[in-house]
N, CA, C and O atoms as CSV, one atom per row, in Angstrom:
chain,resi,resn,atom,element,x,y,z
A,1,MET,N,N,0.825,-1.184,0.000
A,1,MET,CA,C,0.000,0.000,0.000
A,1,MET,C,C,0.870,1.250,0.000
A,1,MET,O,O,1.927,1.288,0.630
A,2,LEU,N,N,0.418,2.252,-0.703
A,2,LEU,CA,C,1.197,3.464,-0.888
A,2,LEU,C,C,1.429,4.214,0.413
A,2,LEU,O,O,2.525,4.728,0.638
A,3,GLN,N,N,0.411,4.287,1.284
A,3,GLN,CA,C,0.578,5.036,2.526
A,3,GLN,C,C,1.623,4.412,3.450
A,3,GLN,O,O,2.175,5.109,4.301
A,4,ASN,N,N,1.903,3.138,3.306
A,4,ASN,CA,C,2.959,2.501,4.090
A,4,ASN,C,C,4.338,2.995,3.661
A,4,ASN,O,O,5.254,3.070,4.480
A,5,GLU,N,N,4.488,3.333,2.378
A,5,GLU,CA,C,5.752,3.877,1.893
A,5,GLU,C,C,5.946,5.319,2.368
A,5,GLU,O,O,7.083,5.778,2.473
A,6,TRP,N,N,4.864,6.036,2.655
A,6,TRP,CA,C,4.938,7.418,3.102
A,6,TRP,C,C,5.464,7.541,4.522
A,6,TRP,O,O,5.940,8.610,4.904
A,7,GLU,N,N,5.393,6.495,5.303
A,7,GLU,CA,C,5.804,6.543,6.708
A,7,GLU,C,C,7.216,7.082,6.890
A,7,GLU,O,O,7.492,7.770,7.872
A,8,ASN,N,N,8.111,6.779,5.960
A,8,ASN,CA,C,9.511,7.176,6.103
A,8,ASN,C,C,9.864,8.449,5.342
A,8,ASN,O,O,11.011,8.892,5.382
A,9,ASN,N,N,8.896,9.040,4.653
A,9,ASN,CA,C,9.152,10.295,3.935
A,9,ASN,C,C,9.172,11.460,4.915
A,9,ASN,O,O,8.353,11.519,5.832
A,10,ASN,N,N,10.094,12.375,4.724
A,10,ASN,CA,C,10.155,13.602,5.507
A,10,ASN,C,C,10.363,14.749,4.530
A,10,ASN,O,O,11.494,15.184,4.310
A,11,VAL,N,N,9.279,15.238,3.945
A,11,VAL,CA,C,9.364,16.283,2.931
A,11,VAL,C,C,9.764,17.605,3.567
A,11,VAL,O,O,10.706,18.253,3.113
A,12,ARG,N,N,9.051,18.011,4.619
A,12,ARG,CA,C,9.310,19.257,5.343
A,12,ARG,C,C,8.441,19.253,6.591
A,12,ARG,O,O,7.742,18.274,6.853
A,13,THR,N,N,8.474,20.320,7.355
A,13,THR,CA,C,7.589,20.438,8.508
A,13,THR,C,C,6.663,21.637,8.317
A,13,THR,O,O,7.026,22.625,7.678
A,14,VAL,N,N,5.469,21.533,8.879
A,14,VAL,CA,C,4.487,22.610,8.816
A,14,VAL,C,C,3.934,22.846,10.217
A,14,VAL,O,O,3.969,21.957,11.068
A,15,THR,N,N,3.426,24.047,10.442
A,15,THR,CA,C,2.819,24.407,11.721
A,15,THR,C,C,1.323,24.570,11.527
A,15,THR,O,O,0.885,25.138,10.526
A,16,VAL,N,N,0.541,24.082,12.465
A,16,VAL,CA,C,-0.912,24.178,12.386
A,16,VAL,C,C,-1.352,25.581,12.792
A,16,VAL,O,O,-1.002,26.056,13.872
A,17,LYS,N,N,-2.126,26.252,11.920
A,17,LYS,CA,C,-2.646,27.583,12.205
A,17,LYS,C,C,-3.884,27.512,13.082
A,17,LYS,O,O,-4.009,28.247,14.062
A,18,HIS,N,N,-4.802,26.614,12.718
A,18,HIS,CA,C,-6.070,26.487,13.446
A,18,HIS,C,C,-6.637,25.085,13.247
A,18,HIS,O,O,-6.189,24.339,12.376
A,19,THR,N,N,-7.623,24.741,14.061
A,19,THR,CA,C,-8.309,23.460,13.913
A,19,THR,C,C,-9.816,23.678,13.807
A,19,THR,O,O,-10.601,22.797,14.157
A,20,ASP,N,N,-10.215,24.850,13.324
A,20,ASP,CA,C,-11.630,25.191,13.182
A,20,ASP,C,C,-12.145,24.655,11.858
A,20,ASP,O,O,-12.022,25.311,10.824
A,21,ALA,N,N,-12.714,23.474,11.892
A,21,ALA,CA,C,-13.218,22.844,10.678
A,21,ALA,C,C,-14.722,23.039,10.583
A,21,ALA,O,O,-15.421,23.032,11.597
A,22,GLU,N,N,-15.222,23.215,9.360
A,22,GLU,CA,C,-16.652,23.373,9.149
A,22,GLU,C,C,-17.378,22.035,9.197
A,22,GLU,O,O,-18.481,21.946,9.738
A,23,LYS,N,N,-16.773,21.003,8.640
A,23,LYS,CA,C,-17.474,19.741,8.458
A,23,LYS,C,C,-16.951,18.611,9.344
A,23,LYS,O,O,-17.733,17.787,9.819
A,24,TYR,N,N,-15.638,18.564,9.570
A,24,TYR,CA,C,-15.034,17.438,10.279
A,24,TYR,C,C,-14.420,17.896,11.604
A,24,TYR,O,O,-14.131,19.079,11.783
A,25,LYS,N,N,-14.224,16.965,12.519
A,25,LYS,CA,C,-13.574,17.270,13.792
A,25,LYS,C,C,-12.075,17.026,13.639
A,25,LYS,O,O,-11.624,15.881,13.590
A,26,VAL,N,N,-11.316,18.109,13.565
A,26,VAL,CA,C,-9.881,18.028,13.319
A,26,VAL,C,C,-9.087,18.154,14.615
A,26,VAL,O,O,-7.938,17.717,14.680
A,27,SER,N,N,-9.679,18.739,15.634
A,27,SER,CA,C,-8.953,19.043,16.872
A,27,SER,C,C,-8.448,17.797,17.607
A,27,SER,O,O,-7.539,17.913,18.429
A,28,ASP,N,N,-8.995,16.631,17.343
A,28,ASP,CA,C,-8.500,15.403,17.971
A,28,ASP,C,C,-7.184,14.930,17.354
A,28,ASP,O,O,-6.372,14.296,18.028
A,29,MET,N,N,-6.976,15.239,16.079
A,29,MET,CA,C,-5.800,14.749,15.366
A,29,MET,C,C,-4.709,15.795,15.190
A,29,MET,O,O,-3.549,15.437,14.989
A,30,LEU,N,N,-5.055,17.090,15.260
A,30,LEU,CA,C,-4.069,18.159,15.116
A,30,LEU,C,C,-4.159,19.101,16.307
A,30,LEU,O,O,-5.243,19.318,16.849
A,31,THR,N,N,-3.039,19.657,16.711
A,31,THR,CA,C,-2.979,20.631,17.802
A,31,THR,C,C,-2.478,21.950,17.228
A,31,THR,O,O,-1.423,22.002,16.596
A,32,ALA,N,N,-3.248,23.020,17.455
A,32,ALA,CA,C,-2.885,24.338,16.930
A,32,ALA,C,C,-1.540,24.777,17.518
A,32,ALA,O,O,-1.312,24.663,18.723
A,33,GLY,N,N,-0.662,25.275,16.657
A,33,GLY,CA,C,0.652,25.736,17.075
A,33,GLY,C,C,1.735,24.677,17.065
A,33,GLY,O,O,2.910,25.007,17.226
A,34,LYS,N,N,1.380,23.423,16.881
A,34,LYS,CA,C,2.355,22.333,16.887
A,34,LYS,C,C,2.879,22.082,15.477
A,34,LYS,O,O,2.151,22.263,14.501
A,35,GLU,N,N,4.142,21.664,15.367
A,35,GLU,CA,C,4.751,21.338,14.077
A,35,GLU,C,C,4.574,19.852,13.782
A,35,GLU,O,O,4.683,19.007,14.670
A,36,TYR,N,N,4.298,19.556,12.509
A,36,TYR,CA,C,4.116,18.187,12.058
A,36,TYR,C,C,5.004,17.934,10.841
A,36,TYR,O,O,5.313,18.850,10.080
A,37,THR,N,N,5.406,16.683,10.674
A,37,THR,CA,C,6.238,16.284,9.546
A,37,THR,C,C,5.355,15.955,8.352
A,37,THR,O,O,4.446,15.132,8.460
A,38,VAL,N,N,5.616,16.589,7.214
A,38,VAL,CA,C,4.873,16.328,5.981
A,38,VAL,C,C,5.470,15.106,5.305
A,38,VAL,O,O,6.681,15.032,5.094
A,39,VAL,N,N,4.613,14.141,4.964
A,39,VAL,CA,C,5.101,12.938,4.287
A,39,VAL,C,C,4.690,12.912,2.827
A,39,VAL,O,O,5.296,12.194,2.031
A,40,ASN,N,N,3.669,13.684,2.456
A,40,ASN,CA,C,3.251,13.794,1.060
A,40,ASN,C,C,2.378,15.030,0.923
A,40,ASN,O,O,1.808,15.513,1.901
A,41,GLU,N,N,2.281,15.537,-0.303
A,41,GLU,CA,C,1.511,16.749,-0.534
A,41,GLU,C,C,0.874,16.697,-1.916
A,41,GLU,O,O,1.512,16.289,-2.886
A,42,THR,N,N,-0.398,17.116,-2.003
A,42,THR,CA,C,-1.088,17.230,-3.281
A,42,THR,C,C,-1.531,18.680,-3.437
A,42,THR,O,O,-1.183,19.529,-2.616
A,43,GLU,N,N,-2.298,18.966,-4.490
A,43,GLU,CA,C,-2.761,20.335,-4.716
A,43,GLU,C,C,-3.672,20.818,-3.597
A,43,GLU,O,O,-3.665,22.004,-3.268
A,44,GLU,N,N,-4.455,19.920,-3.005
A,44,GLU,CA,C,-5.465,20.309,-2.029
A,44,GLU,C,C,-5.145,19.859,-0.603
A,44,GLU,O,O,-5.604,20.481,0.355
A,45,TYR,N,N,-4.375,18.803,-0.455
A,45,TYR,CA,C,-4.141,18.201,0.854
A,45,TYR,C,C,-2.659,18.160,1.221
A,45,TYR,O,O,-1.777,18.166,0.363
A,46,ILE,N,N,-2.424,18.119,2.539
A,46,ILE,CA,C,-1.103,17.834,3.085
A,46,ILE,C,C,-1.255,16.595,3.957
A,46,ILE,O,O,-2.139,16.535,4.812
A,47,PHE,N,N,-0.406,15.621,3.742
A,47,PHE,CA,C,-0.439,14.389,4.525
A,47,PHE,C,C,0.660,14.466,5.577
A,47,PHE,O,O,1.838,14.596,5.246
A,48,VAL,N,N,0.264,14.384,6.857
A,48,VAL,CA,C,1.206,14.504,7.966
A,48,VAL,C,C,1.031,13.337,8.924
A,48,VAL,O,O,0.017,12.640,8.901
A,49,LYS,N,N,2.034,13.139,9.761
A,49,LYS,CA,C,1.894,12.190,10.875
A,49,LYS,C,C,1.190,12.957,11.992
A,49,LYS,O,O,1.770,13.859,12.595
A,50,ASP,N,N,-0.055,12.596,12.262
A,50,ASP,CA,C,-0.870,13.356,13.207
A,50,ASP,C,C,-0.696,12.865,14.645
A,50,ASP,O,O,0.210,12.083,14.935
A,51,ASN,N,N,-1.573,13.333,15.548
A,51,ASN,CA,C,-1.467,12.989,16.970
A,51,ASN,C,C,-1.650,11.500,17.243
A,51,ASN,O,O,-1.217,11.015,18.289
A,52,SER,N,N,-2.275,10.771,16.338
A,52,SER,CA,C,-2.457,9.332,16.529
A,52,SER,C,C,-1.192,8.555,16.165
A,52,SER,O,O,-1.085,7.364,16.457
A,53,GLY,N,N,-0.224,9.240,15.517
A,53,GLY,CA,C,0.996,8.571,15.094
A,53,GLY,C,C,0.894,7.969,13.713
A,53,GLY,O,O,1.850,7.373,13.217
A,54,LYS,N,N,-0.274,8.121,13.080
A,54,LYS,CA,C,-0.486,7.595,11.738
A,54,LYS,C,C,-0.518,8.742,10.742
A,54,LYS,O,O,-0.617,9.908,11.126
A,55,VAL,N,N,-0.434,8.406,9.461
A,55,VAL,CA,C,-0.480,9.413,8.408
A,55,VAL,C,C,-1.931,9.765,8.124
A,55,VAL,O,O,-2.763,8.886,7.903
A,56,GLY,N,N,-2.227,11.062,8.133
A,56,GLY,CA,C,-3.572,11.542,7.826
A,56,GLY,C,C,-3.507,12.700,6.851
A,56,GLY,O,O,-2.545,13.468,6.859
A,57,GLY,N,N,-4.527,12.830,6.008
A,57,GLY,CA,C,-4.585,13.896,5.028
A,57,GLY,C,C,-5.501,15.013,5.506
A,57,GLY,O,O,-6.619,14.753,5.952
A,58,PHE,N,N,-5.034,16.256,5.417
A,58,PHE,CA,C,-5.795,17.415,5.871
A,58,PHE,C,C,-5.707,18.519,4.831
A,58,PHE,O,O,-4.729,18.605,4.089
A,59,TYR,N,N,-6.736,19.369,4.777
A,59,TYR,CA,C,-6.713,20.500,3.854
A,59,TYR,C,C,-5.538,21.413,4.179
A,59,TYR,O,O,-5.143,21.533,5.339
A,60,LYS,N,N,-4.984,22.051,3.165
A,60,LYS,CA,C,-3.835,22.945,3.352
A,60,LYS,C,C,-4.190,24.177,4.165
A,60,LYS,O,O,-3.295,24.840,4.689
A,61,THR,N,N,-5.474,24.503,4.286
A,61,THR,CA,C,-5.878,25.702,5.007
A,61,THR,C,C,-5.556,25.641,6.493
A,61,THR,O,O,-5.524,26.681,7.151
A,62,TYR,N,N,-5.320,24.472,7.031
A,62,TYR,CA,C,-5.005,24.318,8.455
A,62,TYR,C,C,-3.556,24.640,8.775
A,62,TYR,O,O,-3.209,24.824,9.942
A,63,PHE,N,N,-2.705,24.712,7.760
A,63,PHE,CA,C,-1.255,24.825,7.993
A,63,PHE,C,C,-0.674,26.125,7.473
A,63,PHE,O,O,-1.236,26.774,6.591
A,64,SER,N,N,0.470,26.488,8.043
A,64,SER,CA,C,1.212,27.629,7.525
A,64,SER,C,C,2.625,27.206,7.194
A,64,SER,O,O,3.424,28.024,6.740
């Protein structure tokens, strides 16, 4: 599976700006002000190792 290969990628780090989501509950997986390691990136999403220790995809609007 592709996401298993992403575990060892370290593209860069990003900082969370906010966790105010309109549709989904993001505050359980991301902490505002904390830095996360980016493992993959698309036009709309950033995939990071979140608070659960697994790779999760989030909209770019949450990060700076």
